[in-house]
GUTOR-573729 format. One record per atom (N, C-alpha, C): x, y, z. Coordinates in steps of 0.1 Angstrom, whole numbers, padded with zeros to 4 digits, always signed. Layout:
BEGIN
XYZ ...
***
This chain:
BEGIN
+0152-0113+0059 +0147-0114+0045 +0159-0111+0036 +0160-0119+0025 +0171-0118+0015 +0172-0103+0010 +0184-0098+0008 +0187-0085+0003 +0180-0082-0010 +0177-0093-0018 +0170-0091-0030 +0156-0084-0028 +0151-0086-0016 +0138-0080-0013 +0138-0067-0005 +0150-0061-0006 +0151-0048+0002 +0140-0038-0001 +0138-0036-0014 +0128-0026-0018 +0113-0031-0014 +0111-0044-0015 +0098-0049-0011 +0096-0047+0004 +0107-0049+0012 +0106-0047+0026 +0103-0032+0029 +0109-0023+0022 +0107-0009+0025 +0093-0005+0022 +0087-0010+0011 +0073-0006+0008 +0064-0013+0017 +0066-0026+0020 +0057-0034+0028 +0057-0028+0043 +0069-0025+0048 +0069-0020+0062 +0063-0007+0063 +0063+0001+0053 +0056+0014+0053 +0041+0013+0051 +0037+0005+0041 +0023+0004+0038 +0015-0006+0047 +0022-0016+0051 +0015-0027+0059 +0024-0030+0071 +0026-0021+0081 +0035-0024+0092 +0030-0035+0101 +0040-0042+0106 +0037-0053+0116 +0044-0050+0129 +0037-0051+0140 +0043-0048+0153 +0043-0060+0162 +0053-0061+0170 +0054-0072+0180 +0056-0066+0194 +0052-0073+0204 +0054-0068+0218 +0066-0075+0224 +0075-0067+0230 +0087-0073+0236 +0084-0073+0251 +0082-0085+0257 +0079-0087+0271 +0090-0082+0280 +0103-0082+0275 +0114-0078+0283 +0114-0063+0287 +0110-0055+0277 +0110-0041+0280 +0096-0035+0280 +0086-0043+0277 +0072-0039+0278 +0068-0029+0267 +0075-0029+0255 +0072-0020+0245 +0070-0028+0232 +0063-0021+0222 +0061-0027+0209 +0072-0022+0200 +0076-0031+0190 +0086-0027+0181 +0082-0032+0167 +0086-0025+0157 +0082-0029+0143 +0091-0040+0138 +0085-0050+0132 +0093-0061+0126 +0089-0062+0111 +0095-0072+0104 +0093-0073+0090 +0078-0075+0087 +0072-0068+0078 +0058-0069+0075 +0054-0083+0071 +0042-0087+0077 +0037-0100+0073 +0033-0100+0059 +0029-0088+0053 +0025-0088+0039 +0037-0090+0030 +0048-0085+0034 +0060-0087+0027 +0064-0101+0026 +0063-0108+0038 +0067-0122+0038 +0056-0130+0030 +0044-0126+0031 +0034-0133+0023 +0037-0133+0008 +0042-0121+0003 +0046-0120-0011 +0058-0129-0014 +0068-0130-0005 +0079-0138-0007 +0075-0153-0008 +0066-0157+0001 +0061-0171+0000 +0053-0174-0012 +0045-0164-0017 +0038-0166-0029 +0047-0168-0041 +0058-0160-0041 +0067-0160-0052 +0075-0173-0052 +0080-0177-0040 +0088-0190-0039 +0079-0202-0042 +0066-0201-0039 +0058-0213-0042 +0052-0213-0056 +0055-0203-0064 +0050-0202-0078 +0036-0198-0079 +0030-0192-0068 +0016-0188-0068 +0014-0174-0073 +0024-0166-0076 +0023-0152-0080 +0021-0152-0095 +0010-0145-0099 +0007-0145-0114 +0006-0130-0118 +0014-0127-0129 +0014-0114-0134 +0013-0115-0150 +0007-0105-0156 +0005-0105-0171 +0018-0100-0179 +0029-0099-0172 +0041-0094-0178 +0053-0102-0173 +0064-0102-0180 +0075-0110-0177 +0087-0101-0173 +0097-0108-0167 +0110-0100-0164 +0117-0096-0176 +0116-0104-0187 +0122-0100-0199 +0116-0088-0205 +0103-0087-0204 +0096-0075-0209 +0100-0063-0201 +0102-0064-0188 +0106-0054-0179 +0120-0049-0183 +0129-0058-0185 +0143-0055-0188 +0144-0049-0202 +0135-0052-0211 +0135-0046-0225 +0128-0033-0226 +0122-0028-0214 +0115-0015-0214 +0126-0005-0212 +0132+0001-0223 +0143+0010-0222 +0140+0022-0213 +0129+0029-0215 +0127+0041-0207 +0127+0039-0192 +0121+0028-0188 +0121+0025-0174 +0134+0021-0169 +0141+0012-0176 +0154+0007-0171 +0165+0018-0171 +0164+0027-0182 +0174+0038-0182 +0172+0047-0170 +0160+0050-0167 +0157+0059-0155 +0162+0052-0142 +0159+0040-0140 +0163+0033-0128 +0178+0033-0126 +0185+0030-0137 +0200+0029-0136 +0205+0043-0134 +0199+0053-0141 +0204+0067-0139 +0202+0072-0125 +0192+0067-0118 +0189+0071-0104 +0197+0063-0094 +0204+0053-0099 +0212+0044-0090 +0203+0034-0083 +0193+0029-0089 +0184+0019-0084 +0187+0006-0089 +0188-0004-0080 +0191-0018-0084 +0179-0024-0092 +0181-0027-0105 +0170-0032-0113 +0165-0045-0109 +0174-0054-0103 +0169-0067-0098 +0160-0065-0086 +0164-0057-0077 +0156-0055-0065 +0143-0047-0069 +0144-0039-0079 +0132-0031-0083 +0122-0040-0090 +0127-0051-0097 +0118-0060-0103 +0109-0067-0093 +0116-0071-0081 +0108-0076-0070 +0097-0067-0065 +0101-0054-0064 +0092-0044-0060 +0081-0042-0070 +0084-0043-0083 +0073-0043-0093 +0063-0054-0091 +0068-0066-0089 +0059-0077-0087 +0051-0075-0074 +0057-0070-0063 +0050-0068-0051 +0039-0058-0052 +0042-0047-0058 +0032-0036-0060 +0021-0041-0068 +0024-0048-0079 +0013-0053-0088 +0004-0062-0080 +0010-0071-0071 +0002-0080-0063 -0007-0073-0053 -0001-0063-0047 -0008-0055-0037 -0020-0047-0043 -0017-0041-0054 -0028-0034-0061 -0039-0043-0066 -0036-0054-0071 -0046-0064-0075 -0054-0068-0063 -0048-0071-0052 -0055-0075-0040 -0064-0065-0034 -0060-0052-0036 -0068-0041-0030 -0079-0036-0039 -0079-0039-0052 -0088-0033-0062 -0096-0042-0070 -0093-0055-0070 -0100-0065-0078 -0107-0075-0069 -0120-0078-0072 -0128-0087-0064 -0128-0084-0049 -0131-0071-0047 -0132-0066-0033 -0147-0064-0029 -0149-0061-0017 -0163-0059-0012 -0164-0045-0005 -0175-0039-0007 -0178-0026-0001 -0182-0028+0013 -0176-0019+0022 -0179-0019+0036 -0189-0008+0039 -0200-0011+0047 -0210-0001+0050 -0203+0012+0055 -0208+0023+0049 -0202+0036+0053 -0203+0039+0068 -0214+0035+0074 -0216+0038+0088 -0205+0033+0097 -0200+0021+0093 -0189+0015+0101 -0177+0023+0100 -0174+0028+0087 -0162+0037+0086 -0164+0049+0094 -0175+0055+0095 -0178+0067+0102 -0174+0065+0117 -0179+0053+0122 -0176+0050+0136 -0161+0049+0139 -0154+0042+0131 -0140+0040+0132 -0132+0053+0131 -0136+0061+0120 -0129+0074+0118 -0131+0083+0130 -0144+0084+0135 -0146+0093+0146 -0138+0089+0158 -0137+0076+0161 -0129+0071+0172 -0115+0074+0170 -0109+0072+0158 -0095+0075+0156 -0092+0090+0157 -0101+0098+0152 -0100+0112+0153 -0100+0117+0168 -0108+0111+0176 -0109+0115+0190 -0096+0111+0197 -0090+0100+0194 -0078+0096+0200 -0066+0105+0196 -0066+0110+0183 -0056+0119+0179 -0057+0132+0185 -0070+0137+0187 -0072+0150+0193 -0072+0150+0208 -0073+0139+0214 -0073+0138+0229 -0063+0127+0234 -0050+0131+0233 -0040+0121+0236 -0040+0116+0251 -0047+0123+0260 -0047+0119+0274 -0059+0110+0277 -0068+0108+0266 -0080+0100+0269 -0076+0085+0272 -0085+0079+0279 -0084+0065+0282 -0093+0057+0273 -0088+0045+0269 -0097+0037+0260 -0102+0025+0269 -0115+0024+0270 -0121+0014+0279 -0130+0005+0271 -0129-0008+0275 -0138-0018+0270 -0145-0024+0282 -0158-0022+0283 -0165-0024+0296 -0178-0032+0294 -0181-0041+0303 -0193-0049+0303 -0199-0050+0317 -0210-0044+0319 -0215-0044+0333 -0207-0036+0343 -0207-0040+0355 -0200-0033+0366 -0187-0040+0370 -0185-0052+0366 -0174-0059+0371 -0164-0063+0360 -0168-0064+0348 -0159-0068+0337 -0155-0057+0328 -0142-0055+0326 -0137-0045+0317 -0122-0044+0317 -0117-0035+0308 -0103-0033+0306 -0101-0019+0302 -0090-0013+0306 -0087+0001+0303 -0073+0002+0296 -0072+0009+0285 -0059+0011+0278 -0054+0025+0281 -0043+0025+0288 -0038+0038+0293 -0024+0042+0287 -0017+0032+0282 -0003+0035+0276 -0004+0044+0265 +0004+0055+0265 +0004+0065+0254 +0008+0058+0241 +0018+0049+0241 +0023+0042+0230 +0012+0034+0224 +0005+0026+0232 -0005+0017+0228 -0017+0025+0221 -0020+0037+0228 -0031+0045+0222 -0027+0051+0209 -0015+0055+0207 -0010+0060+0194 -0011+0050+0184 -0006+0038+0187 -0006+0027+0178 -0021+0023+0174 -0030+0023+0183 -0044+0020+0180 -0050+0031+0171 -0047+0043+0174 -0052+0054+0166 -0046+0053+0152 -0033+0050+0150 -0028+0049+0137 -0034+0037+0129 -0035+0026+0136 -0041+0014+0130 -0055+0017+0125 -0063+0024+0133 -0076+0028+0129 -0076+0037+0117 -0067+0047+0118 -0067+0057+0107 -0062+0051+0094 -0052+0042+0094 -0046+0037+0082 -0052+0025+0077 -0059+0017+0085 -0063+0004+0081 -0078+0001+0085 -0086+0011+0083 -0100+0010+0087 -0107-0002+0081 -0106-0003+0068 -0113-0014+0061 -0108-0028+0065 -0094-0029+0066 -0089-0042+0069 -0092-0046+0084 -0091-0036+0092 -0094-0039+0106 -0109-0043+0108 -0118-0035+0102 -0132-0039+0103 -0135-0053+0098 -0128-0056+0087 -0131-0070+0081 -0126-0080+0091 -0115-0078+0098 -0110-0088+0107 -0118-0089+0119 -0123-0078+0124 -0131-0078+0136 -0146-0083+0134 -0151-0081+0121 -0165-0084+0119 -0168-0099+0119 -0180-0102+0125 -0185-0115+0125 -0198-0116+0116 -0201-0106+0109 -0213-0106+0102 -0212-0114+0089 -0224-0119+0085 -0224-0127+0073 -0222-0119+0060 -0223-0106+0061 -0222-0097+0049 -0208-0099+0042 -0198-0105+0049 -0185-0106+0044 -0183-0121+0039 -0193-0127+0033 -0192-0140+0027 -0184-0139+0014 -0179-0150+0010 -0171-0150-0002 -0179-0145-0014 -0191-0147-0015 -0199-0144-0026 -0200-0128-0028 -0197-0121-0017 -0198-0107-0018 -0186-0100-0024 -0175-0107-0027 -0163-0100-0032 -0164-0100-0047 -0170-0090-0053 -0172-0089-0067 -0170-0075-0073 -0166-0066-0064 -0164-0052-0069 -0150-0050-0075 -0149-0044-0086 -0136-0041-0092 -0135-0025-0093 -0125-0020-0086 -0123-0005-0086 -0118+0000-0099 -0121+0013-0102 -0116+0019-0114 -0101+0020-0115 -0095+0022-0127 -0081+0022-0128 -0074+0033-0120 -0082+0044-0118 -0076+0056-0111 -0072+0051-0097 -0079+0042-0091 -0076+0037-0078 -0063+0028-0078 -0062+0020-0089 -0050+0012-0091 -0038+0021-0092 -0039+0032-0100 -0028+0041-0103 -0024+0048-0090 -0034+0052-0082 -0032+0060-0070 -0024+0051-0060 -0028+0039-0058 -0022+0030-0049 -0007+0027-0053 -0005+0025-0067 +0008+0023-0072 +0017+0035-0068 +0012+0047-0070 +0020+0059-0066 +0023+0059-0051 +0014+0055-0043 +0016+0055-0029 +0027+0045-0025 +0028+0034-0032 +0038+0024-0030 +0052+0029-0035 +0052+0034-0047 +0065+0036-0053 +0072+0050-0049 +0064+0060-0048 +0069+0074-0047 +0079+0076-0035 +0075+0071-0023 +0084+0073-0012 +0097+0066-0014 +0097+0054-0020 +0109+0046-0023 +0118+0054-0033 +0112+0059-0044 +0120+0066-0054 +0125+0079-0049 +0119+0085-0039 +0123+0098-0034 +0137+0097-0026 +0141+0085-0023 +0153+0083-0016 +0165+0082-0026 +0162+0083-0039 +0173+0082-0049 +0175+0096-0055 +0183+0096-0066 +0187+0109-0072 +0175+0118-0075 +0176+0131-0073 +0166+0140-0075 +0162+0142-0090 +0151+0147-0093 +0146+0149-0106 +0155+0159-0114 +0156+0156-0127 +0163+0165-0136 +0152+0169-0146 +0146+0181-0144 +0135+0185-0152 +0138+0188-0167 +0151+0188-0170 +0155+0190-0183 +0154+0178-0192 +0152+0166-0186 +0153+0154-0193 +0140+0146-0193 +0129+0152-0197 +0116+0145-0197 +0112+0140-0211 +0121+0142-0221 +0118+0136-0234 +0119+0121-0233 +0109+0114-0238 +0108+0100-0237 +0120+0093-0243 +0127+0100-0252 +0138+0094-0259 +0151+0096-0252 +0151+0103-0240 +0162+0106-0232 +0160+0100-0218 +0171+0099-0211 +0170+0094-0197 +0163+0105-0188 +0153+0100-0181 +0145+0109-0172 +0147+0106-0158 +0149+0117-0150 +0150+0115-0135 +0136+0119-0129 +0126+0121-0137 +0113+0125-0132 +0106+0113-0126 +0104+0113-0112 +0099+0101-0105 +0085+0098-0110 +0076+0109-0111 +0063+0106-0114 +0061+0101-0129 +0070+0106-0137 +0070+0101-0151 +0074+0086-0151 +0084+0082-0143 +0088+0068-0142 +0076+0060-0137 +0069+0064-0127 +0057+0057-0122 +0047+0056-0133 +0045+0067-0140 +0035+0068-0151 +0038+0057-0161 +0051+0055-0164 +0055+0045-0174 +0053+0031-0168 +0055+0030-0155 +0053+0017-0149 +0038+0013-0149 +0029+0022-0146 +0015+0018-0146 +0010+0015-0160 +0016+0022-0170 +0013+0018-0184 +0017+0004-0186 +0029+0001-0182 +0035-0013-0183 +0026-0023-0176 +0021-0019-0165 +0012-0028-0157 -0002-0030-0164 -0005-0021-0174 -0018-0023-0181 -0029-0015-0174 -0026-0006-0165 -0037+0002-0158 -0043+0012-0167 -0036+0015-0178 -0040+0025-0188 -0035+0022-0201 -0042+0026-0212 -0037+0024-0225 -0035+0038-0232 -0035+0048-0224 -0033+0062-0229 -0018+0064-0231 -0014+0066-0243 +0000+0068-0246 +0006+0081-0240 -0002+0090-0235 +0003+0102-0229 +0010+0099-0216 +0007+0087-0210 +0014+0083-0198 +0028+0080-0200 +0032+0078-0213 +0046+0075-0216 +0054+0088-0218 +0047+0099-0221 +0054+0111-0226 +0056+0121-0215 +0047+0122-0205 +0048+0132-0195 +0040+0127-0182 +0042+0135-0172 +0035+0131-0159 +0023+0138-0156 +0017+0145-0166 +0005+0153-0163 -0007+0145-0160 -0009+0134-0167 -0021+0125-0164 -0020+0119-0151 -0009+0113-0147 -0008+0106-0135 -0008+0116-0123 -0002+0128-0125 -0002+0138-0114 -0016+0142-0111 -0024+0144-0122 -0038+0148-0120 -0046+0137-0113 -0044+0124-0116 -0051+0114-0108 -0046+0113-0094 -0033+0115-0092 -0028+0115-0078 -0033+0126-0070 -0034+0138-0075 -0040+0149-0068 -0054+0147-0064 -0062+0141-0074 -0076+0139-0072 -0080+0128-0062 -0071+0117-0062 -0075+0105-0055 -0067+0102-0042 -0055+0108-0040 -0046+0104-0030 -0053+0105-0016 -0062+0114-0014 -0068+0116-0001 -0082+0110+0001 -0086+0103-0009 -0100+0096-0009 -0100+0084+0000 -0111+0082+0007 -0112+0071+0016 -0114+0058+0008 -0108+0047+0013 -0110+0034+0007 -0120+0027+0016 -0132+0024+0010 -0142+0017+0017 -0145+0003+0012 -0134-0004+0008 -0135-0017+0003 -0125-0026+0010 -0127-0039+0010 -0118-0049+0016 -0116-0060+0006 -0104-0067+0006 -0102-0078-0002 -0106-0091+0006 -0108-0102-0001 -0112-0114+0005 -0101-0119+0015 -0089-0116+0013 -0078-0121+0022 -0078-0114+0036 -0086-0103+0037 -0086-0096+0050 -0098-0101+0059 -0105-0112+0055 -0116-0117+0063 -0111-0123+0075 
***
């Protein structure tokens, strides 16, 4: 992938990991995220739509000053901005609710795998047909997939009619958009210069990562509250309240 997409790759590989099996060594290895490549193709084909422009981004002095002060490449971060906006839109707009009972089944199964690493995973039908999963690596991967991607996995496995296109009409509240944006941006920003708590004045350069994300979500239009531009109290409160909440929705592209 082009170096211009370095930040996109980092976010995509963490949030939407893709694994491939190497026959030569019999092990799985992580490769570039399919979701990251999907974004690149959308961008190159002109299919990516956002309500803001690169010029508006570059003219947003508080955001640009912070990025440069932290040593962040503004061109690469622009791509990351587009990617995160696309991911958030995909996960929160025109989505469908998944039955809670299904989540409970997957969660219970994932929890059992985590608590019983020696357990075998069996798919069995009758007395003669079946398969057993015994590899520790494979079981760990299955447990992680279940724990991190319950909604997406269920949507892909489901053959029920409840996931027809007409059912994708739920729009999640802005707090979910903001929370997902923090999940995408924060680990990336933590790799750069540490916070300088003396510089949180909006008229000065700020190293406060949460304040930077707060200004970004305001730029995205997820809130019209001007307090998001001045300090990180509002976004920190949302993050604390929603970061551990279960997501029980799927987007149409996960069918």
